[in-house]
KOLTI-336316 format. One record per residue: residue number from 0; x, y, z of N, C-alpha, C in turn; residue in one letter. Coordinates in steps of 0.2 Angstrom, whole numbers, plus 5000, padded with zeros to 4 digits. Atoms other than C-alpha are relative to their C-alpha. Example, Ala and Ser with C-alpha at 12.3 -4.5 7.8 and 13.67 -1.06 7.14 Angstrom:
residues 2
> n  nxx  nyy  nzz  caxx  cayy  cazz  cxx  cyy  czz  res
> 0  5004  4994  5000  5062  4978  5039  5004  5006  5000  A
> 1  4996  4994  4999  5068  4995  5036  4996  5005  5003  S
//
This chain:
residues 268
> n  nxx  nyy  nzz  caxx  cayy  cazz  cxx  cyy  czz  res
> 0  4998  5007  5001  5629  5575  5611  4996  4995  5005  M
> 1  5003  5004  4996  5619  5561  5618  5004  4993  5000  T
> 2  4996  5007  5000  5625  5543  5623  5000  4996  4994  S
> 3  5000  5004  5006  5620  5537  5606  5002  5004  4994  L
> 4  4997  4996  5006  5629  5550  5596  5007  5002  5003  D
> 5  4993  4999  4998  5648  5550  5598  5005  5002  4995  R
> 6  4995  4998  5005  5663  5558  5589  5003  4994  4998  R
> 7  4996  5006  5003  5671  5546  5577  5007  5003  4998  T
> 8  4994  4998  5003  5689  5547  5570  4999  5004  4994  R
> 9  5002  4997  5006  5682  5552  5554  5005  5000  4994  G
> 10  4994  5001  5005  5697  5545  5543  4997  4996  4994  R
> 11  5003  5003  5005  5687  5541  5528  5004  5002  4993  T
> 12  4995  4999  5006  5698  5538  5512  4995  5001  4994  A
> 13  5003  5000  5007  5693  5542  5494  4999  4993  4998  H
> 14  5002  5006  5002  5684  5527  5487  4998  4994  5005  G
> 15  5001  5005  4995  5681  5518  5503  4993  4996  4999  R
> 16  5007  5003  5001  5662  5515  5499  4998  5000  4993  L
> 17  5002  5000  5007  5663  5514  5481  4997  4993  4998  Q
> 18  5003  5007  5001  5659  5495  5481  4993  5000  5002  A
> 19  5007  5000  4998  5643  5499  5491  4996  5004  4995  L
> 20  5004  4996  5005  5638  5513  5479  4999  4996  4994  D
> 21  5001  5005  5006  5640  5500  5464  4995  4995  5002  A
> 22  5006  5004  4999  5629  5488  5473  4994  5003  5000  Y
> 23  5006  4996  4999  5616  5501  5477  4997  5002  4993  L
> 24  5002  4999  5006  5616  5506  5459  4997  4994  4996  L
> 25  5002  5006  5003  5614  5488  5453  4993  4998  5003  H
> 26  5006  5004  4997  5601  5482  5466  4995  5005  5002  A
> 27  5005  4995  4998  5592  5498  5471  4999  5006  4996  E
> 28  5000  4995  5005  5591  5508  5455  4992  5003  5001  R
> 29  5006  4998  5000  5572  5509  5457  4999  5005  5006  E
> 30  5000  4996  4994  5574  5516  5475  5003  5007  4999  L
> 31  4997  4994  5001  5586  5529  5469  4997  5005  4995  L
> 32  5003  4996  5006  5575  5535  5454  4993  5001  5001  T
> 33  5007  4998  4999  5558  5535  5461  4998  5007  5001  R
> 34  5002  4992  5001  5549  5552  5458  4993  5001  5002  R
> 35  5007  4998  4999  5531  5550  5462  4999  5002  5007  E
> 36  5002  4997  4994  5523  5560  5476  5006  5002  5005  G
> 37  4994  4998  4995  5535  5561  5492  5007  4998  4997  D
> 38  4994  5002  5002  5548  5553  5482  5004  5005  4995  W
> 39  4997  4996  5005  5551  5567  5470  5006  5004  5002  A
> 40  4994  4997  4997  5563  5576  5482  5003  4996  5005  R
> 41  4998  5004  4995  5567  5562  5493  5008  4999  5000  A
> 42  4993  4999  4999  5585  5563  5499  5004  4994  5001  A
> 43  4995  5005  4997  5600  5552  5501  5004  5003  5006  F
> 44  4997  4997  4995  5607  5555  5518  5006  4996  5003  V
> 45  4994  5003  4998  5625  5551  5523  5002  5002  5007  D
> 46  4999  4998  4993  5627  5550  5542  5008  4999  5002  V
> 47  4993  5001  4998  5645  5553  5549  5005  5000  4994  G
> 48  4996  5000  5006  5654  5558  5533  5008  5001  5002  F
> 49  4993  4999  4998  5670  5562  5543  5004  5006  5000  G
> 50  4996  4994  5000  5684  5574  5543  4999  5004  4993  E
> 51  5001  4998  5007  5682  5576  5524  4994  4997  4997  H
> 52  5007  5003  5003  5665  5573  5514  5001  4996  4994  P
> 53  4998  5003  5006  5674  5563  5501  4995  4994  4998  W
> 54  5005  5005  5001  5662  5548  5502  4993  5002  4998  T
> 55  5006  4996  5002  5647  5559  5502  5000  5002  4993  T
> 56  5000  4997  5006  5652  5568  5487  5001  4994  4994  L
> 57  5000  5005  5004  5657  5552  5478  4994  4996  4998  E
> 58  5006  5003  5001  5641  5544  5481  4995  5004  4996  S
> 59  5004  4995  5003  5632  5560  5476  5001  4999  4992  A
> 60  4998  5000  5007  5641  5559  5459  4997  4993  4997  Q
> 61  5002  5007  5002  5637  5540  5457  4993  5000  4999  A
> 62  5007  5001  5000  5619  5541  5461  4996  5005  4995  F
> 63  5003  4995  5004  5616  5557  5451  5000  4998  4992  R
> 64  5000  5002  5007  5620  5547  5435  4994  4997  4998  E
> 65  5007  5002  5001  5603  5539  5437  4994  5004  5002  V
> 66  5005  4995  4998  5594  5553  5446  5004  5007  5001  N
> 67  4996  4994  4999  5602  5570  5442  4997  5005  5005  P
> 68  5003  4995  4996  5590  5579  5453  5000  4998  5008  S
> 69  5000  5003  4993  5594  5569  5469  5003  5004  5005  L
> 70  4997  4996  4994  5596  5579  5485  5004  4995  5004  P
> 71  4996  5003  4996  5610  5574  5496  5002  5004  5006  V
> 72  4999  4997  4994  5613  5578  5514  5005  4996  5004  V
> 73  4995  5003  4995  5629  5574  5524  4999  5003  5007  G
> 74  5001  4998  4992  5627  5574  5543  5006  4998  5004  V
> 75  4994  5002  4995  5641  5575  5556  4999  5004  5006  E
> 76  5000  4997  4994  5642  5579  5574  5004  5006  5001  L
> 77  4995  4995  4999  5657  5589  5573  4999  5007  4996  E
> 78  5002  4993  5004  5653  5608  5569  5006  5002  4995  P
> 79  4994  4998  5004  5671  5610  5562  5000  4996  4993  A
> 80  5000  5004  5006  5669  5596  5550  4994  5002  4995  R
> 81  5006  4997  5004  5652  5603  5544  5002  5006  4997  V
> 82  4998  4994  5003  5659  5620  5542  5005  4999  4994  A
> 83  4995  5001  5005  5674  5613  5532  4997  4997  4993  S
> 84  5003  5003  5006  5662  5603  5520  4996  5005  4996  A
> 85  5004  4995  5003  5652  5619  5516  5003  5002  4993  Q
> 86  4997  4998  5006  5664  5623  5502  4997  4996  4994  E
> 87  5002  5005  5005  5657  5608  5493  4992  5000  4999  H
> 88  5008  5000  5000  5638  5612  5496  4998  5004  4993  A
> 89  5003  4997  5006  5627  5617  5481  4993  4999  5001  D
> 90  5007  5000  5000  5609  5618  5476  4997  4993  5002  A
> 91  5003  5007  4999  5607  5599  5478  5004  4996  5006  L
> 92  4995  5003  4995  5621  5595  5491  5000  5005  5006  T
> 93  5000  4996  4994  5620  5601  5509  5003  4996  5006  D
> 94  4997  5003  4994  5630  5597  5525  4997  5004  5006  F
> 95  5004  4997  4994  5622  5599  5542  5003  4996  5007  R
> 96  4998  5003  4994  5627  5596  5560  4994  4996  5003  E
> 97  5005  5004  4998  5618  5582  5568  5002  4993  5002  G
> 98  4998  5006  4998  5617  5564  5574  4995  4995  4997  G
> 99  5004  5005  5002  5606  5549  5573  4993  5002  4999  F
> 100  5007  4997  5001  5590  5559  5575  5002  5006  4994  A
> 101  4997  4996  5006  5593  5567  5557  4997  5007  5000  L
> 102  5002  4993  5000  5593  5586  5556  4996  5002  4993  P
> 103  5004  4999  5006  5579  5586  5542  4996  5007  5001  L
> 104  5004  4994  5000  5569  5602  5538  4993  4998  4998  R
> 105  5007  5002  5001  5550  5603  5537  4999  4998  4992  P
> 106  5002  5002  5006  5544  5594  5522  5005  4996  4996  G
> 107  4995  5004  5003  5560  5585  5518  4998  4992  5001  E
> 108  5001  5007  5000  5559  5566  5514  5006  4996  4999  T
> 109  4994  5004  5001  5572  5552  5514  4999  4994  4997  V
> 110  5001  5007  5004  5574  5537  5502  5005  4995  5003  R
> 111  4994  5004  4998  5591  5531  5508  5004  5003  5005  L
> 112  4995  4998  4995  5602  5532  5523  5006  4996  5001  I
> 113  4994  5005  4999  5620  5526  5525  5003  5003  5006  R
> 114  4997  4999  4993  5628  5525  5542  5006  4995  5000  A
> 115  4994  5005  5000  5645  5516  5539  5005  5002  5004  M
> 116  4994  4999  4996  5659  5514  5551  4999  5004  5006  N
> 117  5002  4996  4994  5650  5522  5565  4999  4997  5007  L
> 118  5003  5003  4994  5644  5509  5577  5005  4995  5004  L
> 119  4995  5005  4997  5660  5499  5581  5001  5001  5007  R
> 120  4999  4999  4993  5662  5508  5598  4994  5000  5004  G
> 121  5006  5000  4997  5644  5506  5603  4999  4993  5003  Y
> 122  5002  5006  4997  5637  5492  5614  4995  4996  4995  R
> 123  5005  5004  5004  5628  5478  5604  4993  5001  5001  P
> 124  5007  4999  4999  5612  5481  5613  4998  5007  4998  E
> 125  5002  4994  5003  5612  5499  5607  4998  5000  4993  D
> 126  5001  4999  5007  5611  5495  5589  4993  5000  4998  V
> 127  5007  5000  5003  5593  5491  5587  4997  5007  5001  A
> 128  5003  4993  4999  5588  5508  5595  5003  5005  4995  G
> 129  4997  4995  5004  5600  5517  5584  4997  4999  4993  I
> 130  5003  5001  5006  5593  5508  5569  4993  5003  5000  H
> 131  5007  4997  4999  5575  5513  5575  5000  5007  4999  H
> 132  5000  4993  5000  5580  5531  5577  5002  5002  4992  T
> 133  4998  4998  5007  5588  5532  5559  4994  4998  4996  L
> 134  5005  5002  5004  5575  5522  5551  4993  5004  5000  G
> 135  5006  4996  5000  5561  5533  5557  4999  5006  4995  G
> 136  5000  4995  5005  5566  5546  5544  4998  4998  4993  S
> 137  5001  5002  5007  5563  5535  5529  4993  5000  4998  L
> 138  5006  5002  5003  5549  5534  5518  4999  4993  5000  L
> 139  5001  5007  5001  5540  5517  5517  5003  4998  4994  E
> 140  4996  5002  5005  5551  5507  5506  5007  5002  4999  G
> 141  4993  4997  4999  5566  5517  5510  5005  4995  5003  G
> 142  4995  5005  4998  5583  5508  5514  5005  5004  5005  L
> 143  4994  4998  4995  5595  5510  5529  5006  4995  4999  L
> 144  4994  5004  5000  5613  5504  5526  5004  5001  5006  V
> 145  4996  4999  4995  5623  5501  5541  5005  4995  5001  E
> 146  4995  5005  4999  5639  5492  5544  5007  5002  5000  G
> 147  4993  4998  4999  5658  5492  5543  5004  4998  4994  S
> 148  4995  5002  5005  5673  5491  5531  5007  5001  5003  T
> 149  4994  4998  4998  5691  5491  5533  5002  5007  4997  D
> 150  4999  4992  5001  5700  5508  5530  5000  5001  4993  T
> 151  5000  4998  5007  5702  5506  5511  4993  4998  4997  S
> 152  5006  5002  5003  5685  5498  5508  5001  4993  4996  G
> 153  4999  5006  5004  5692  5482  5502  4996  4994  5003  A
> 154  5004  5005  4997  5682  5471  5514  4994  5004  5004  V
> 155  5005  4996  4996  5665  5476  5522  4994  4995  5000  G
> 156  5007  5004  4999  5648  5469  5529  4995  5005  5002  V
> 157  5005  4995  4999  5632  5479  5529  4994  4997  5002  S
> 158  5007  5001  5000  5615  5478  5536  4996  5003  4995  H
> 159  5005  4996  5005  5601  5482  5523  4994  4999  5004  L
> 160  5006  5000  4996  5586  5487  5533  4995  5004  4996  L
> 161  5005  4997  5004  5570  5491  5524  4994  5003  5004  R
> 162  5006  4997  4997  5556  5503  5530  4994  4997  4998  R
> 163  5006  5002  5002  5540  5494  5530  4994  5003  5003  G
> 164  5006  4997  4997  5522  5498  5536  5000  5000  5007  G
> 165  5000  5000  4993  5526  5493  5553  5007  5001  5003  T
> 166  4994  4999  4997  5544  5498  5555  5006  4997  4995  G
> 167  4995  5003  5004  5561  5492  5549  5000  4992  5000  L
> 168  4999  5007  5001  5564  5475  5542  5007  4998  4999  V
> 169  4993  5002  5001  5581  5467  5544  5001  4996  4993  R
> 170  5001  5004  5007  5581  5462  5525  5005  4996  4998  E
> 171  4995  5004  5002  5598  5456  5522  5007  5002  5003  A
> 172  4993  4998  4999  5617  5456  5525  5003  5000  4993  L
> 173  4996  5000  5006  5629  5461  5511  5007  5000  5002  L
> 174  4992  5001  4999  5647  5455  5511  5003  5002  4994  F
> 175  4997  4998  5006  5659  5462  5499  5008  5000  5001  H
> 176  4993  5000  5000  5678  5460  5495  5002  5001  4993  T
> 177  4997  4999  5007  5689  5466  5481  5006  4995  4999  D
> 178  4995  5006  5000  5701  5451  5484  5007  5003  5001  F
> 179  4993  4997  4999  5716  5463  5487  5003  4997  5007  S
> 180  4998  5003  4994  5717  5454  5504  4999  4992  5000  R
> 181  5001  5007  5000  5715  5437  5497  4992  4998  5001  G
> 182  5007  5002  4998  5699  5427  5501  4999  4994  5004  F
> 183  5003  5005  4996  5692  5416  5515  4994  5003  5003  A
> 184  5005  4998  4997  5676  5417  5523  5001  5004  5007  P
> 185  4998  4997  4993  5684  5421  5540  5002  5008  4999  V
> 186  4998  4993  5001  5690  5438  5532  4995  5005  5002  L
> 187  5006  4996  4999  5673  5445  5535  4999  5001  5008  F
> 188  5002  5000  4993  5672  5441  5554  5001  5007  5003  R
> 189  4998  4994  4996  5681  5457  5560  4996  5006  4997  D
> 190  5003  4994  5003  5670  5468  5549  4992  4999  5000  W
> 191  5007  5001  4999  5653  5461  5554  4997  5007  5003  L
> 192  5004  4994  4996  5640  5475  5560  5001  4998  5007  P
> 193  4999  5001  4993  5642  5478  5578  4996  4995  5004  R
> 194  5005  5004  4996  5627  5468  5584  5002  4992  4998  D
> 195  4999  5007  5002  5634  5452  5575  5007  4998  5003  F
> 196  4993  5002  4999  5653  5453  5580  5001  4995  5005  R
> 197  4999  5004  4995  5651  5444  5596  4996  4994  5000  R
> 198  5005  5005  5001  5638  5432  5590  5003  4994  4996  R
> 199  4997  5005  5004  5650  5421  5580  5002  4994  5005  V
> 200  4999  5006  4996  5649  5406  5592  4995  4995  5000  K
> 201  5005  5006  5001  5641  5389  5593  4993  5002  5003  P
> 202  5007  4999  4998  5622  5390  5594  4997  5006  4997  G
> 203  5002  4993  5003  5621  5407  5585  4999  4999  4992  E
> 204  5001  5000  5007  5614  5408  5567  5006  5002  4996  P
> 205  4995  4998  5004  5628  5418  5561  5006  4996  5000  I
> 206  4995  5005  5000  5640  5405  5567  4999  4994  4996  H
> 207  5002  5005  5004  5631  5392  5558  5001  5002  4992  A
> 208  4999  4997  5007  5631  5403  5542  5008  5000  4998  F
> 209  4993  5000  5002  5650  5405  5543  5003  4993  5000  F
> 210  4997  5007  5000  5653  5386  5547  4998  4997  4993  A
> 211  5002  5002  5006  5643  5382  5531  5004  5003  4994  H
> 212  4995  4996  5005  5653  5395  5521  5007  4997  5000  W
> 213  4993  5003  5000  5669  5387  5527  5000  4993  4996  M
> 214  5001  5007  5004  5663  5370  5521  5000  5001  4993  E
> 215  5001  4999  5007  5658  5377  5504  5007  5002  4997  A
> 216  4993  4998  5002  5675  5386  5503  5005  4995  4999  W
> 217  4995  5005  5000  5685  5371  5507  4998  4995  4994  N
> 218  5002  5004  5005  5675  5361  5495  5002  5003  4993  A
> 219  4998  4996  5006  5678  5374  5481  5008  4999  4999  A
> 220  4993  5001  5000  5697  5373  5485  5002  4993  4998  R
> 221  4999  5007  5001  5697  5354  5485  4999  4999  4992  A
> 222  5002  5001  5007  5689  5355  5467  5005  5004  4996  A
> 223  4995  4996  5004  5704  5366  5461  4999  5007  4999  G
> 224  5002  4993  5001  5696  5383  5463  5004  5004  5005  H
> 225  4995  4998  4995  5711  5391  5471  5001  5008  5000  L
> 226  4999  4993  5000  5712  5409  5465  4994  5003  5004  E
> 227  5005  4997  4995  5702  5421  5477  4994  5001  4996  P
> 228  5006  4998  5003  5689  5427  5464  4996  4993  4999  P
> 229  5003  5006  5002  5686  5409  5458  4997  4996  5007  E
> 230  5001  5003  4994  5686  5402  5476  4993  5003  5003  A
> 231  5006  4997  4998  5673  5415  5481  4994  4998  4996  F
> 232  5006  5002  5004  5662  5412  5467  4997  4993  5001  H
> 233  5002  5007  4999  5661  5393  5469  4998  4999  5008  H
> 234  5002  5001  4993  5660  5395  5488  4993  5003  5001  S
> 235  5006  4997  4999  5645  5406  5487  4994  4995  4997  V
> 236  5005  5005  5003  5636  5393  5475  4999  4994  5004  L
> 237  5001  5005  4996  5640  5380  5487  4996  5002  5007  G
> 238  5003  4998  4994  5634  5390  5502  4992  5000  4998  L
> 239  5007  4999  5001  5617  5393  5493  4997  4993  5000  A
> 240  5003  5007  4999  5615  5374  5493  4999  4998  5007  E
> 241  5000  5002  4993  5617  5374  5512  4996  5004  5004  R
> 242  5003  4995  4996  5609  5390  5518  4995  5003  4995  V
> 243  5006  4997  5004  5592  5397  5512  5001  5008  5000  E
> 244  5000  4993  5000  5592  5415  5506  5007  5003  4997  G
> 245  4994  4997  5003  5610  5416  5498  4999  5001  4993  V
> 246  5002  4998  5006  5608  5425  5482  5006  4999  4995  M
> 247  4995  5002  5005  5618  5419  5466  4999  5004  4994  T
> 248  5000  4995  5005  5615  5434  5455  5007  5000  4997  D
> 249  4993  5000  5003  5630  5433  5442  5003  5007  5001  P
> 250  4997  4994  4999  5633  5452  5445  5003  5000  5007  W
> 251  4997  5001  4994  5635  5449  5463  5007  4996  5001  L
> 252  4994  5004  5000  5647  5435  5461  5006  5003  4996  L
> 253  4995  4997  5004  5657  5444  5448  5003  5006  5004  T
> 254  4998  4994  4997  5659  5460  5459  5002  4998  5008  H
> 255  4998  5002  4993  5664  5450  5475  4995  5001  5006  G
> 256  5005  4999  4995  5647  5452  5484  4996  4994  5001  C
> 257  5005  5005  4998  5637  5440  5494  4994  5003  5003  L
> 258  5006  4998  4997  5619  5444  5498  4997  4995  5003  L
> 259  5004  5005  4996  5611  5434  5512  4993  5003  5001  W
> 260  5007  4997  4999  5592  5438  5511  4995  4994  5002  R
> 261  5005  5005  4999  5583  5424  5520  4993  5002  5001  P
> 262  5007  4998  4999  5564  5423  5521  4999  5002  5007  T
> 263  5002  4997  4994  5558  5434  5535  5006  5004  5003  G
> 264  4994  4996  4998  5575  5443  5536  5005  4997  5004  G
> 265  4994  5002  4996  5591  5442  5546  4999  5002  5007  V
> 266  5001  4999  4993  5589  5440  5564  5006  4998  5005  F
> 267  4995  5003  4995  5601  5438  5579  4998  4993  5003  L
//
């Protein structure tokens, strides 16, 4: 175990990452289904699956609806967790002991890496290095998803980082809520990725983003859009008028998702 690989509580509930799976199936179907060359057997790798591999198995089932032959690898630091998960292993699903330097075998390739709810205990300055280590395993065009959710998966925010020809690009932030906790933009602040959580202060881009979103939310409510899904929908439309790169895809709005993909990527 290195300083950048630490034990987590591992209390992942059934369905915690279901909304993220749904987003990936909607927005990244081509990534999940690519089969040419090195993509033919490129895996989805779930890092830090926890005490029980529920979310790994749920994602495998969801993604195999569009790619039935998708290899899936669950990775955990704790040997006991890996041993326990082996009862769920099969020809396409494997569980391995390891950390951010993924325990891949010769010839294996990776299309998608998910590392959710792992970095909250790390220093913000560690995050870029962890992203670099994880992203080094991706095929060019592959995606790293890293962020946080609450314990049920009702609220979450994720980095979407794309492997380009010169390394990872911080392509977008994805916000999601299922409205079970109501809705106001401030709801997301505690679930920002680790490197953003302490940056929500005057002078920082993420602070300006939230300030504009609050303005748009207040305007939506003043116009009579009071129910959480409706307030969310209209606040995102208003935010898109104030901030470059806010996506207004109807699917996103209907599913409680805000995708912020500014030109050049999302930077600190």
